[in-house]
C-alpha positions as CSV (number, residue, x, y, z in Angstrom):
1,X,11.4,-10.4,31.7
2,X,12.9,-13.3,29.8
3,X,15.2,-12.5,26.9
4,X,12.8,-14.2,24.4
5,X,9.9,-12.1,25.6
6,X,12.1,-9.0,25.2
7,X,13.0,-9.9,21.6
8,X,9.3,-10.4,20.7
9,X,8.4,-7.1,22.4
10,X,11.2,-5.3,20.5
11,X,10.2,-6.9,17.2
12,X,6.6,-5.8,17.8
13,X,7.6,-2.3,18.6
14,X,9.7,-2.1,15.4
15,X,6.8,-3.6,13.4
16,X,4.4,-1.0,14.8
17,X,6.9,1.8,14.1
18,X,7.3,0.7,10.5
19,X,3.6,0.4,10.1
20,X,3.2,3.9,11.5
21,X,5.8,5.2,9.0
22,X,4.1,3.4,6.1
23,X,0.7,4.9,6.9
24,X,2.3,8.4,7.4
25,X,4.1,8.2,4.0
26,X,1.0,6.8,2.3
27,X,-1.1,9.7,3.6
28,X,1.6,12.2,2.6
29,X,1.9,10.9,-1.0
30,X,-1.8,10.3,-1.5
31,X,-3.1,13.3,0.4
32,X,-5.0,14.8,-2.6
33,X,-6.9,11.5,-3.0
34,X,-7.5,11.3,0.7
35,X,-9.1,14.8,0.6
36,X,-11.2,13.8,-2.4
37,X,-12.4,10.6,-0.7
38,X,-13.2,12.5,2.5
39,X,-15.5,14.8,0.5
40,X,-17.2,11.8,-1.0
41,X,-16.1,12.6,-4.5
42,X,-13.7,9.7,-5.1
43,X,-16.1,7.7,-7.5
44,X,-16.7,10.7,-9.8
45,X,-12.9,11.6,-9.7
46,X,-11.9,8.0,-10.6
47,X,-14.6,7.9,-13.4
48,X,-13.0,11.1,-14.9
49,X,-9.6,9.6,-14.8
50,X,-10.9,6.4,-16.5
51,X,-12.6,8.5,-19.2
52,X,-9.4,10.3,-19.8
53,X,-7.4,7.1,-20.0
54,X,-10.0,5.6,-22.4
55,X,-9.9,8.7,-24.6
56,X,-6.1,8.5,-24.8
57,X,-5.7,4.8,-25.2
58,X,-8.5,4.4,-27.7
59,X,-8.0,7.7,-29.6
60,X,-9.3,7.4,-33.1
61,X,-11.5,4.3,-32.5
62,X,-14.8,4.8,-34.3
63,X,-17.8,4.6,-32.1
64,X,-21.6,4.5,-32.7
65,X,-24.4,6.0,-30.6
66,X,-27.3,4.0,-29.3
67,X,-29.5,5.1,-32.2
68,X,-26.8,4.4,-34.8
69,X,-26.2,1.0,-33.4
70,X,-29.9,0.2,-33.5
71,X,-30.2,1.4,-37.1
72,X,-27.2,-0.8,-38.1
73,X,-28.8,-3.7,-36.3
74,X,-32.1,-3.2,-38.1
75,X,-30.3,-3.1,-41.4
76,X,-29.1,-6.7,-40.8
77,X,-25.8,-6.2,-42.6
78,X,-23.7,-5.5,-39.5
79,X,-22.2,-8.2,-37.3
80,X,-22.6,-7.4,-33.6
81,X,-19.9,-8.9,-31.3
82,X,-20.6,-9.1,-27.5
83,X,-17.4,-8.8,-25.5
84,X,-19.1,-9.9,-22.2
85,X,-18.5,-13.3,-20.7
86,X,-20.5,-16.3,-21.9
87,X,-22.8,-16.4,-18.8
88,X,-23.9,-12.8,-19.3
89,X,-24.3,-13.4,-23.0
90,X,-26.4,-16.5,-22.4
91,X,-28.7,-14.6,-20.0
92,X,-29.5,-11.7,-22.5
93,X,-27.9,-10.2,-25.5
94,X,-28.6,-8.2,-28.7
95,X,-30.4,-10.6,-31.1
96,X,-28.1,-12.3,-33.7
97,X,-25.0,-11.1,-31.8
98,X,-22.0,-13.4,-31.6
99,X,-20.3,-13.8,-28.2
100,X,-16.5,-13.1,-28.2
101,X,-15.5,-12.5,-24.6
102,X,-12.5,-10.3,-24.1
103,X,-10.9,-13.1,-22.1
104,X,-10.6,-15.1,-25.4
105,X,-9.0,-12.3,-27.3
106,X,-5.5,-13.8,-26.9
107,X,-6.8,-16.9,-28.8
108,X,-7.5,-14.8,-31.9
109,X,-4.2,-14.6,-33.7
110,X,-5.4,-14.2,-37.2
111,X,-8.6,-13.4,-39.1
112,X,-9.2,-16.9,-40.2
113,X,-10.3,-18.0,-36.8
114,X,-13.2,-15.6,-36.8
115,X,-14.6,-16.8,-40.1
116,X,-15.8,-13.6,-41.6
117,X,-14.2,-11.2,-44.0
118,X,-12.0,-8.3,-42.9
119,X,-14.2,-5.7,-44.6
120,X,-17.3,-6.8,-42.8
121,X,-18.9,-4.0,-40.7
122,X,-18.6,-5.0,-37.0
123,X,-20.1,-3.3,-33.9
124,X,-18.5,-4.4,-30.6
125,X,-20.3,-3.9,-27.3
126,X,-19.9,-4.9,-23.7
127,X,-21.9,-4.5,-20.5
128,X,-22.2,-0.7,-20.0
129,X,-20.6,2.7,-20.6
130,X,-17.8,2.3,-18.0
131,X,-16.8,-1.1,-19.6
132,X,-13.7,-0.9,-21.7
133,X,-13.9,-4.5,-23.1
134,X,-15.7,-3.3,-26.3
135,X,-12.9,-0.8,-27.0
136,X,-10.2,-3.4,-26.3
137,X,-11.7,-6.0,-28.5
138,X,-12.4,-3.5,-31.3
139,X,-8.8,-2.3,-31.1
140,X,-7.5,-5.9,-31.3
141,X,-9.8,-6.6,-34.4
142,X,-8.4,-3.4,-36.1
143,X,-4.9,-4.7,-35.3
144,X,-5.8,-7.9,-37.1
145,X,-6.9,-6.0,-40.2
146,X,-10.6,-5.6,-39.8
147,X,-11.3,-2.2,-41.3
148,X,-14.9,-1.5,-40.4
149,X,-14.9,-2.0,-36.6
150,X,-16.8,0.3,-34.4
151,X,-17.4,0.3,-30.6
152,X,-20.9,0.8,-29.2
153,X,-20.0,2.5,-25.9
154,X,-23.4,2.5,-24.2
155,X,-23.2,-1.3,-24.2
156,X,-25.9,-3.9,-23.6
157,X,-27.2,-1.9,-20.6
158,X,-28.0,1.1,-22.8
159,X,-29.6,-1.1,-25.4
160,X,-31.8,-2.9,-22.9
161,X,-32.8,0.3,-21.1
162,X,-33.8,1.8,-24.4
163,X,-36.3,-1.0,-24.7
164,X,-34.8,-2.5,-27.9
165,X,-35.2,-6.2,-28.7
166,X,-33.1,-8.6,-26.7
167,X,-32.5,-12.4,-27.0
168,X,-31.8,-15.1,-24.5
169,X,-30.9,-17.9,-27.0
170,X,-27.3,-18.8,-27.7
């Protein structure tokens, strides 16, 4: 065996050994998750963790139910902000809603950019219950001084599935 071949073989052996150790340590430190995944319960476990994170991160954020959101919309006094991306908004959205994707939230540095008063009642929604964009946008608006911001957690999916009116115009 040539010396170059021996070096390559030794390097491959060491790489295999290190890979084996990495897998072993990963399994050791993540064993509870491995067991949960093996039982097929990983999705529900991760959803519970996300719910807990959202409850902690957005503690105190006012929310509205599907029925309350619909009543506010029918009243016509409340501004609905859609936190989804522009393509989803263009496809379907709550009528008279304004699209303000979470990806543009960094552009909003003061209230003047938005063009409506700080005391205006605002309901923010995103795609579905598991989506945190509405909560993040609502939190940012409250940080900017908007005092009547609420998050509609069931999102557009809940609105649409309830059979409420939707719009496809921009």
